[in-house]
The first five atom37 places (N, CA, C, CB, O) and aatype in JSON, in Angstrom:
{
  "aatype": [12, 15, 19, 10, 7, 12, 10, 0, 17, 13, 0, 0, 0, 19, 15, 10, 17, 10, 7, 0, 1, 1, 18, 3, 7, 0, 19, 7, 1, 0, 18, 1, 17, 10, 0, 0, 7, 0, 0, 10, 18, 4, 0, 7, 10, 19, 10, 5, 7, 9, 10, 7, 7, 16, 10, 2, 14, 0, 16, 7, 10, 15, 13, 16, 3, 10, 14, 14, 10, 10, 0, 10, 16, 0, 19, 0, 19, 7, 9, 0, 12, 10, 0, 16, 0, 6, 1, 7, 7, 7, 7, 1, 14, 7, 1, 14, 15, 15, 16, 7, 1, 19, 16, 7, 1, 0, 14, 15, 4, 15, 14],
  "atom_mask": [
    [1, 1, 1, 1, 1],
    [1, 1, 1, 1, 1],
    [1, 1, 1, 1, 1],
    [1, 1, 1, 1, 1],
    [1, 1, 1, 0, 1],
    [1, 1, 1, 1, 1],
    [1, 1, 1, 1, 1],
    [1, 1, 1, 1, 1],
    [1, 1, 1, 1, 1],
    [1, 1, 1, 1, 1],
    [1, 1, 1, 1, 1],
    [1, 1, 1, 1, 1],
    [1, 1, 1, 1, 1],
    [1, 1, 1, 1, 1],
    [1, 1, 1, 1, 1],
    [1, 1, 1, 1, 1],
    [1, 1, 1, 1, 1],
    [1, 1, 1, 1, 1],
    [1, 1, 1, 0, 1],
    [1, 1, 1, 1, 1],
    [1, 1, 1, 1, 1],
    [1, 1, 1, 1, 1],
    [1, 1, 1, 1, 1],
    [1, 1, 1, 1, 1],
    [1, 1, 1, 0, 1],
    [1, 1, 1, 1, 1],
    [1, 1, 1, 1, 1],
    [1, 1, 1, 0, 1],
    [1, 1, 1, 1, 1],
    [1, 1, 1, 1, 1],
    [1, 1, 1, 1, 1],
    [1, 1, 1, 1, 1],
    [1, 1, 1, 1, 1],
    [1, 1, 1, 1, 1],
    [1, 1, 1, 1, 1],
    [1, 1, 1, 1, 1],
    [1, 1, 1, 0, 1],
    [1, 1, 1, 1, 1],
    [1, 1, 1, 1, 1],
    [1, 1, 1, 1, 1],
    [1, 1, 1, 1, 1],
    [1, 1, 1, 1, 1],
    [1, 1, 1, 1, 1],
    [1, 1, 1, 0, 1],
    [1, 1, 1, 1, 1],
    [1, 1, 1, 1, 1],
    [1, 1, 1, 1, 1],
    [1, 1, 1, 1, 1],
    [1, 1, 1, 0, 1],
    [1, 1, 1, 1, 1],
    [1, 1, 1, 1, 1],
    [1, 1, 1, 0, 1],
    [1, 1, 1, 0, 1],
    [1, 1, 1, 1, 1],
    [1, 1, 1, 1, 1],
    [1, 1, 1, 1, 1],
    [1, 1, 1, 1, 1],
    [1, 1, 1, 1, 1],
    [1, 1, 1, 1, 1],
    [1, 1, 1, 0, 1],
    [1, 1, 1, 1, 1],
    [1, 1, 1, 1, 1],
    [1, 1, 1, 1, 1],
    [1, 1, 1, 1, 1],
    [1, 1, 1, 1, 1],
    [1, 1, 1, 1, 1],
    [1, 1, 1, 1, 1],
    [1, 1, 1, 1, 1],
    [1, 1, 1, 1, 1],
    [1, 1, 1, 1, 1],
    [1, 1, 1, 1, 1],
    [1, 1, 1, 1, 1],
    [1, 1, 1, 1, 1],
    [1, 1, 1, 1, 1],
    [1, 1, 1, 1, 1],
    [1, 1, 1, 1, 1],
    [1, 1, 1, 1, 1],
    [1, 1, 1, 0, 1],
    [1, 1, 1, 1, 1],
    [1, 1, 1, 1, 1],
    [1, 1, 1, 1, 1],
    [1, 1, 1, 1, 1],
    [1, 1, 1, 1, 1],
    [1, 1, 1, 1, 1],
    [1, 1, 1, 1, 1],
    [1, 1, 1, 1, 1],
    [1, 1, 1, 1, 1],
    [1, 1, 1, 0, 1],
    [1, 1, 1, 0, 1],
    [1, 1, 1, 0, 1],
    [1, 1, 1, 0, 1],
    [1, 1, 1, 1, 1],
    [1, 1, 1, 1, 1],
    [1, 1, 1, 0, 1],
    [1, 1, 1, 1, 1],
    [1, 1, 1, 1, 1],
    [1, 1, 1, 1, 1],
    [1, 1, 1, 1, 1],
    [1, 1, 1, 1, 1],
    [1, 1, 1, 0, 1],
    [1, 1, 1, 1, 1],
    [1, 1, 1, 1, 1],
    [1, 1, 1, 1, 1],
    [1, 1, 1, 0, 1],
    [1, 1, 1, 1, 1],
    [1, 1, 1, 1, 1],
    [1, 1, 1, 1, 1],
    [1, 1, 1, 1, 1],
    [1, 1, 1, 1, 1],
    [1, 1, 1, 1, 1],
    [1, 1, 1, 1, 1]
  ],
  "atom_positions": [
    [[66.17, 126.85, 52.31], [64.81, 126.7, 52.15], [64.1, 126.22, 53.13], [64.55, 126.05, 51.21], [62.89, 126.43, 53.2]],
    [[64.75, 125.53, 54.01], [63.59, 124.71, 55.13], [63.54, 126.3, 56.14], [64.49, 122.75, 56.33], [62.42, 126.75, 56.4]],
    [[64.5, 126.87, 56.53], [64.29, 127.9, 57.27], [63.4, 128.83, 56.77], [65.35, 128.43, 57.53], [62.68, 129.13, 57.72]],
    [[63.12, 129.36, 55.92], [62.15, 130.22, 54.66], [60.77, 129.28, 55.43], [62.64, 129.77, 52.31], [59.84, 129.67, 56.13]],
    [[61.02, 128.41, 55.12], [59.56, 127.36, 55.35], [59.28, 127.66, 56.63], [0.0, 0.0, 0.0], [58.21, 128.2, 56.91]],
    [[60.3, 127.34, 57.68], [59.4, 127.49, 59.09], [59.03, 129.12, 59.32], [60.42, 126.88, 60.6], [57.87, 129.26, 59.68]],
    [[59.55, 130.01, 59.23], [59.36, 131.6, 59.06], [58.03, 131.53, 58.62], [60.39, 132.45, 57.97], [57.14, 131.61, 59.47]],
    [[57.66, 131.38, 57.13], [56.13, 131.2, 56.73], [55.56, 130.84, 57.45], [55.74, 130.51, 55.87], [55.12, 131.81, 58.07]],
    [[55.03, 129.49, 58.07], [54.43, 129.02, 58.95], [54.55, 129.4, 60.27], [54.58, 128.02, 58.84], [53.68, 129.11, 61.08]],
    [[55.32, 129.87, 60.5], [54.97, 130.43, 62.18], [54.38, 131.57, 61.58], [56.41, 130.84, 63.5], [53.15, 131.58, 61.68]],
    [[55.06, 132.86, 60.77], [53.91, 133.96, 60.61], [52.25, 133.39, 59.94], [54.65, 135.17, 59.42], [51.29, 134.14, 60.16]],
    [[52.09, 132.56, 59.45], [50.93, 132.49, 59.11], [50.53, 131.96, 60.38], [50.64, 131.8, 57.89], [49.63, 132.63, 60.89]],
    [[50.84, 131.17, 60.94], [50.21, 130.83, 62.29], [49.78, 131.83, 63.53], [51.13, 129.98, 62.84], [48.85, 131.91, 64.34]],
    [[50.85, 132.45, 63.25], [50.69, 134.06, 64.19], [49.61, 135.19, 63.72], [52.25, 134.99, 64.08], [48.9, 135.93, 64.4]],
    [[49.75, 135.07, 62.3], [48.47, 135.58, 61.61], [47.4, 135.48, 61.76], [48.31, 135.39, 60.74], [46.66, 136.42, 62.03]],
    [[46.91, 133.91, 61.57], [45.62, 133.36, 61.91], [45.53, 133.28, 63.35], [45.38, 132.03, 61.29], [44.37, 133.2, 63.76]],
    [[46.4, 133.28, 64.17], [45.66, 133.54, 65.82], [45.37, 134.57, 66.01], [46.36, 133.34, 67.05], [44.31, 134.64, 66.63]],
    [[46.07, 135.99, 65.62], [45.34, 137.29, 65.84], [44.31, 137.35, 65.01], [46.11, 138.48, 65.66], [43.26, 137.88, 65.36]],
    [[44.45, 136.89, 63.99], [42.72, 137.31, 63.4], [41.47, 136.72, 63.78], [0.0, 0.0, 0.0], [40.37, 137.1, 63.36]],
    [[41.74, 135.55, 64.79], [40.82, 134.66, 65.49], [40.36, 135.77, 66.48], [41.51, 133.21, 66.19], [39.17, 135.71, 66.8]],
    [[40.96, 136.6, 66.92], [40.46, 137.71, 67.82], [39.24, 138.78, 67.58], [41.57, 138.48, 67.99], [38.56, 139.35, 68.43]],
    [[39.15, 138.9, 66.01], [38.13, 139.54, 65.47], [36.84, 138.99, 65.66], [38.36, 139.69, 64.25], [35.89, 139.76, 65.74]],
    [[36.71, 138.02, 65.73], [35.57, 137.39, 65.84], [34.73, 136.45, 66.6], [35.6, 137.09, 65.17], [35.21, 135.32, 66.48]],
    [[34.1, 136.44, 67.04], [33.06, 135.54, 68.19], [32.72, 134.58, 67.6], [31.68, 136.14, 68.76], [32.68, 134.49, 66.37]],
    [[32.34, 133.41, 68.68], [31.78, 132.64, 68.08], [32.93, 131.32, 67.27], [0.0, 0.0, 0.0], [34.08, 131.06, 67.63]],
    [[32.05, 130.6, 65.99], [32.86, 129.34, 65.72], [33.45, 129.58, 64.41], [32.0, 127.96, 65.72], [33.79, 128.61, 63.74]],
    [[33.67, 131.26, 63.79], [34.68, 131.59, 62.79], [35.85, 132.13, 63.77], [34.1, 132.74, 61.6], [36.86, 132.49, 63.16]],
    [[35.88, 132.25, 65.08], [37.19, 132.67, 65.52], [37.72, 131.26, 66.04], [0.0, 0.0, 0.0], [38.93, 131.05, 65.99]],
    [[36.77, 130.16, 66.59], [37.66, 128.81, 66.49], [38.04, 128.27, 65.73], [37.39, 127.96, 66.83], [39.0, 127.51, 65.7]],
    [[37.0, 128.72, 64.58], [37.94, 128.27, 63.01], [39.16, 128.64, 62.91], [37.45, 128.88, 61.64], [40.07, 127.82, 62.84]],
    [[39.35, 129.97, 62.9], [40.65, 130.29, 62.88], [41.71, 130.0, 63.8], [40.65, 131.34, 62.79], [42.89, 130.21, 63.49]],
    [[41.36, 129.51, 64.94], [42.12, 129.05, 65.77], [42.99, 127.85, 66.1], [41.59, 129.16, 66.36], [43.96, 127.61, 66.82]],
    [[41.71, 126.83, 64.73], [42.12, 125.62, 64.53], [42.75, 125.94, 63.48], [41.25, 124.59, 64.47], [43.61, 125.06, 63.52]],
    [[42.98, 126.54, 62.54], [43.84, 126.93, 61.34], [45.21, 127.5, 62.05], [43.02, 128.17, 60.3], [46.26, 126.9, 61.8]],
    [[45.22, 128.2, 62.6], [46.34, 128.63, 63.05], [47.23, 127.68, 63.93], [46.03, 129.73, 63.67], [48.45, 127.85, 63.97]],
    [[46.59, 126.66, 64.64], [47.21, 125.39, 65.19], [47.71, 124.37, 64.02], [46.11, 124.63, 66.12], [48.69, 123.64, 64.21]],
    [[47.08, 124.37, 62.98], [47.45, 123.69, 61.59], [49.48, 123.99, 61.13], [0.0, 0.0, 0.0], [50.54, 123.36, 61.14]],
    [[48.82, 125.67, 60.71], [50.14, 126.3, 60.58], [51.35, 125.55, 61.5], [49.96, 127.86, 61.04], [52.36, 124.91, 61.18]],
    [[50.67, 125.99, 62.96], [52.0, 125.65, 64.09], [52.17, 124.33, 64.08], [51.79, 126.05, 65.72], [53.18, 123.92, 64.65]],
    [[51.52, 123.63, 63.64], [52.39, 121.99, 63.69], [52.98, 121.94, 62.34], [51.28, 120.38, 63.92], [54.0, 121.25, 62.34]],
    [[52.67, 122.46, 61.13], [53.32, 122.32, 60.04], [54.36, 122.96, 60.57], [52.76, 122.77, 58.82], [55.2, 122.09, 60.83]],
    [[54.9, 124.4, 60.98], [56.3, 124.63, 61.66], [56.73, 123.59, 62.42], [56.35, 125.77, 62.54], [57.75, 122.94, 62.21]],
    [[55.87, 123.4, 63.4], [56.72, 122.51, 63.85], [57.27, 121.08, 63.53], [56.38, 122.48, 64.72], [58.1, 120.48, 64.21]],
    [[56.65, 120.63, 62.36], [56.88, 119.72, 61.73], [58.45, 120.02, 60.99], [0.0, 0.0, 0.0], [59.26, 119.23, 61.47]],
    [[58.87, 120.63, 60.31], [60.09, 121.31, 59.74], [60.96, 121.68, 61.06], [59.66, 122.72, 58.78], [62.14, 121.69, 60.7]],
    [[60.87, 121.96, 62.28], [61.63, 122.11, 63.0], [62.08, 120.38, 63.21], [61.07, 123.04, 64.09], [63.14, 119.79, 63.01]],
    [[60.96, 119.99, 63.63], [61.37, 118.32, 63.73], [62.38, 117.66, 62.96], [60.27, 117.48, 63.38], [63.45, 117.26, 63.4]],
    [[61.91, 117.58, 61.65], [62.59, 117.24, 60.3], [63.93, 117.82, 60.37], [61.81, 117.82, 59.0], [64.85, 117.21, 59.82]],
    [[64.23, 119.2, 61.11], [65.27, 119.6, 60.45], [66.63, 119.29, 61.88], [0.0, 0.0, 0.0], [67.86, 119.41, 61.91]],
    [[65.72, 118.91, 62.75], [66.85, 118.93, 64.15], [67.19, 117.02, 63.6], [65.76, 119.33, 66.51], [68.28, 116.67, 63.13]],
    [[66.37, 116.35, 63.74], [66.02, 114.88, 63.94], [66.79, 114.51, 62.46], [64.1, 114.45, 64.11], [67.81, 113.83, 62.44]],
    [[66.29, 114.95, 61.46], [66.49, 114.63, 59.77], [65.55, 113.55, 59.15], [0.0, 0.0, 0.0], [65.08, 112.69, 59.9]],
    [[65.35, 113.56, 58.29], [64.43, 112.48, 57.84], [64.98, 111.05, 57.24], [0.0, 0.0, 0.0], [66.15, 111.13, 56.87]],
    [[64.63, 110.29, 57.13], [64.75, 108.71, 57.19], [65.22, 108.99, 55.66], [63.16, 107.53, 57.61], [64.91, 109.91, 54.9]],
    [[66.06, 107.88, 55.47], [66.98, 108.03, 54.2], [66.38, 106.75, 53.21], [68.86, 107.84, 54.64], [66.75, 106.63, 52.04]],
    [[65.24, 105.64, 53.98], [64.86, 104.74, 53.41], [63.36, 104.98, 53.8], [65.57, 103.51, 53.73], [62.93, 104.77, 54.93]],
    [[62.48, 105.52, 52.54], [61.02, 105.7, 53.09], [60.04, 104.48, 53.25], [60.31, 106.63, 52.17], [58.81, 104.45, 53.29]],
    [[61.13, 103.36, 53.35], [59.75, 102.14, 52.47], [59.92, 101.56, 53.95], [60.22, 100.66, 50.58], [59.67, 100.36, 54.06]],
    [[60.28, 102.17, 54.99], [60.46, 101.72, 56.75], [59.28, 102.62, 57.11], [62.21, 102.23, 57.77], [59.79, 103.11, 58.12]],
    [[58.38, 103.05, 57.06], [57.41, 103.44, 57.29], [56.89, 104.97, 58.38], [0.0, 0.0, 0.0], [57.98, 105.48, 58.64]],
    [[56.41, 105.34, 58.68], [56.42, 106.74, 59.48], [57.21, 106.84, 60.29], [55.39, 107.11, 60.14], [57.53, 105.69, 60.58]],
    [[57.96, 107.76, 61.09], [58.14, 108.01, 61.89], [57.99, 109.26, 62.71], [58.79, 107.64, 61.75], [57.02, 109.97, 62.47]],
    [[58.82, 109.61, 63.64], [58.29, 110.73, 64.65], [58.03, 111.64, 63.94], [59.15, 111.25, 65.71], [57.05, 112.3, 64.3]],
    [[58.66, 112.04, 62.77], [58.67, 113.6, 62.6], [57.74, 113.56, 61.59], [60.11, 114.4, 62.21], [57.45, 114.7, 61.22]],
    [[57.03, 112.51, 60.87], [55.74, 112.6, 60.03], [54.49, 112.91, 61.15], [55.47, 111.03, 59.1], [53.38, 113.37, 60.87]],
    [[54.83, 112.63, 62.13], [53.4, 113.06, 63.22], [52.8, 114.45, 63.16], [53.81, 112.99, 64.88], [51.6, 114.62, 62.94]],
    [[53.93, 115.73, 63.42], [53.31, 116.71, 63.28], [52.38, 117.23, 62.27], [53.99, 117.27, 63.42], [51.21, 117.51, 62.54]],
    [[53.07, 117.42, 60.72], [52.35, 117.13, 59.89], [50.83, 116.4, 59.47], [53.03, 116.81, 59.61], [49.97, 116.79, 58.69]],
    [[50.9, 115.37, 60.19], [49.54, 114.37, 60.03], [48.58, 115.4, 61.36], [49.96, 112.1, 60.6], [47.39, 115.7, 61.32]],
    [[49.37, 115.67, 62.21], [48.16, 116.35, 62.7], [47.94, 117.39, 62.4], [48.01, 116.46, 63.78], [46.84, 117.68, 62.86]],
    [[48.47, 118.42, 61.7], [47.91, 119.31, 61.05], [47.11, 119.61, 59.89], [48.52, 119.74, 61.0], [46.48, 120.63, 59.57]],
    [[47.29, 118.28, 59.22], [46.29, 118.08, 58.27], [44.76, 118.19, 58.68], [46.52, 116.82, 57.74], [43.83, 118.88, 58.24]],
    [[44.92, 116.86, 60.11], [43.52, 117.09, 61.09], [43.0, 118.37, 61.29], [43.71, 116.66, 62.51], [41.9, 118.8, 60.95]],
    [[44.07, 119.03, 61.98], [43.45, 120.8, 62.11], [42.81, 121.17, 61.05], [44.57, 122.04, 62.22], [41.58, 121.22, 61.0]],
    [[43.74, 121.52, 59.92], [43.34, 122.35, 58.96], [41.67, 121.57, 58.28], [44.78, 122.46, 57.79], [40.9, 122.25, 57.6]],
    [[41.47, 120.57, 58.53], [40.45, 120.07, 57.9], [39.44, 120.23, 58.73], [40.6, 118.84, 57.48], [38.33, 120.45, 58.26]],
    [[39.68, 120.13, 60.47], [38.38, 120.87, 61.34], [38.22, 122.24, 61.25], [38.46, 120.71, 62.84], [37.23, 122.85, 61.65]],
    [[39.69, 122.99, 60.43], [39.16, 124.56, 60.64], [38.22, 125.11, 59.59], [0.0, 0.0, 0.0], [37.36, 125.97, 59.78]],
    [[38.53, 124.44, 58.35], [37.72, 124.79, 57.14], [36.1, 124.21, 57.11], [38.56, 124.17, 55.87], [35.18, 124.71, 56.46]],
    [[36.01, 123.03, 58.0], [35.09, 122.36, 58.17], [34.1, 123.15, 59.0], [35.51, 121.21, 58.63], [32.89, 123.16, 58.73]],
    [[34.82, 124.02, 60.34], [34.4, 124.67, 61.09], [33.87, 126.1, 60.58], [35.26, 124.63, 61.93], [32.99, 126.77, 61.13]],
    [[34.8, 126.52, 59.06], [34.17, 127.6, 58.51], [33.28, 127.37, 57.96], [34.71, 128.25, 57.87], [32.41, 128.22, 58.18]],
    [[32.88, 126.38, 57.07], [31.95, 126.0, 56.0], [30.89, 125.96, 57.04], [32.24, 124.58, 55.05], [30.07, 126.84, 56.76]],
    [[30.58, 125.37, 58.01], [29.2, 125.43, 59.08], [28.63, 126.77, 59.79], [29.54, 124.51, 60.36], [27.5, 127.03, 60.19]],
    [[30.07, 127.67, 59.8], [29.76, 128.98, 60.27], [29.43, 129.81, 59.35], [30.7, 129.54, 60.92], [28.84, 130.81, 59.76]],
    [[29.62, 129.73, 58.14], [28.99, 130.34, 57.1], [27.3, 130.32, 56.93], [29.61, 129.72, 55.99], [26.54, 131.3, 56.9]],
    [[26.98, 128.89, 56.84], [25.52, 128.66, 56.96], [25.28, 129.25, 58.28], [25.04, 127.12, 56.85], [24.7, 130.29, 57.96]],
    [[25.35, 129.25, 59.62], [25.16, 129.49, 60.54], [25.38, 130.76, 61.03], [0.0, 0.0, 0.0], [25.46, 130.95, 62.24]],
    [[25.5, 131.76, 60.14], [25.63, 133.27, 60.31], [27.27, 133.75, 60.74], [0.0, 0.0, 0.0], [27.99, 134.74, 60.6]],
    [[27.33, 132.81, 61.17], [29.33, 132.81, 61.93], [29.46, 134.0, 62.66], [0.0, 0.0, 0.0], [28.48, 134.67, 63.0]],
    [[30.54, 134.29, 62.91], [30.59, 135.27, 64.08], [30.51, 136.46, 64.0], [0.0, 0.0, 0.0], [30.77, 136.75, 62.84]],
    [[30.23, 137.6, 64.75], [30.51, 138.79, 64.15], [31.78, 139.29, 64.32], [29.68, 139.67, 64.52], [32.51, 139.03, 65.28]],
    [[32.07, 140.09, 63.26], [33.32, 140.78, 63.37], [33.17, 142.06, 65.05], [33.52, 141.72, 61.53], [32.12, 141.99, 65.7]],
    [[34.06, 142.86, 65.42], [34.14, 143.87, 66.33], [33.89, 143.21, 67.74], [0.0, 0.0, 0.0], [33.05, 143.7, 68.49]],
    [[34.46, 142.33, 68.02], [34.2, 142.15, 70.03], [35.02, 143.45, 70.52], [35.18, 140.3, 71.01], [35.84, 144.13, 69.89]],
    [[34.56, 143.58, 71.82], [34.8, 144.38, 72.78], [36.15, 144.06, 73.03], [33.92, 144.28, 73.86], [36.48, 142.91, 73.3]],
    [[37.02, 145.05, 72.95], [38.79, 144.89, 72.97], [38.87, 145.15, 74.81], [39.92, 146.55, 71.72], [37.82, 145.12, 75.46]],
    [[40.06, 145.38, 75.4], [40.82, 144.97, 76.89], [39.9, 146.42, 77.4], [43.14, 144.97, 77.03], [39.33, 146.39, 78.49]],
    [[39.82, 147.62, 76.55], [39.81, 148.92, 77.07], [37.91, 149.23, 77.57], [40.55, 150.06, 75.66], [37.42, 150.17, 78.21]],
    [[37.25, 148.0, 76.96], [35.88, 148.37, 76.83], [35.17, 148.72, 75.61], [0.0, 0.0, 0.0], [34.14, 148.12, 75.28]],
    [[35.76, 149.85, 74.8], [35.22, 149.69, 73.88], [35.22, 148.63, 72.83], [35.39, 150.5, 73.59], [35.97, 147.67, 72.67]],
    [[34.02, 149.11, 72.06], [34.2, 147.71, 70.6], [34.91, 148.36, 69.65], [32.57, 147.07, 69.64], [35.02, 149.56, 69.38]],
    [[35.39, 147.35, 69.16], [36.36, 148.23, 67.65], [35.95, 147.44, 66.52], [38.39, 148.16, 67.64], [35.53, 146.3, 66.69]],
    [[36.05, 147.95, 65.36], [35.16, 147.64, 64.12], [33.82, 148.07, 64.15], [0.0, 0.0, 0.0], [32.97, 147.43, 63.54]],
    [[33.55, 148.98, 64.72], [31.9, 149.3, 64.74], [31.94, 150.55, 64.66], [30.95, 148.87, 66.0], [33.06, 150.92, 65.02]],
    [[31.11, 151.63, 64.28], [30.95, 152.98, 64.29], [30.28, 153.07, 65.68], [30.12, 153.58, 63.03], [29.6, 152.16, 66.15]],
    [[30.53, 154.28, 66.32], [30.16, 154.75, 67.58], [28.52, 155.0, 67.57], [31.03, 156.08, 67.91], [27.96, 155.6, 66.66]],
    [[28.01, 154.59, 68.45], [26.56, 155.14, 68.17], [26.3, 156.5, 68.98], [25.41, 153.99, 68.64], [26.95, 156.99, 69.9]],
    [[24.95, 157.02, 68.23], [24.97, 158.53, 68.32], [24.11, 158.55, 69.33], [24.56, 159.43, 67.06], [23.32, 159.4, 68.93]],
    [[23.6, 158.1, 70.66], [22.27, 158.02, 71.37], [22.48, 159.57, 71.86], [22.07, 156.66, 72.72], [23.57, 160.07, 71.62]],
    [[21.48, 160.36, 72.53], [21.77, 162.04, 73.09], [21.38, 161.09, 74.61], [20.36, 163.91, 72.37], [21.37, 161.65, 75.7]]
  ]
}
């Protein structure tokens, strides 16, 4: 189950990072924060698999608890940025690609 979780969180991080490239401004930054949160959750599962969890939870927090806690912060920042971007108009889909053409928009027909 842990390996499947790692793969799922890794796929979510990659998907969100690639999705961030479609937007300008605050929406793109929000997607990057969400991608960072997913990557941190994946890192937490990897650390837990390598170092193992504590047998006695009464000992307090350990190093393996750090990435999921940071992920919670990153996801909260990403959601807050998405909420404020919605109010402010957000980013526009269709950034110029590396070929110089604008993607996601219809071509203009000016004579």
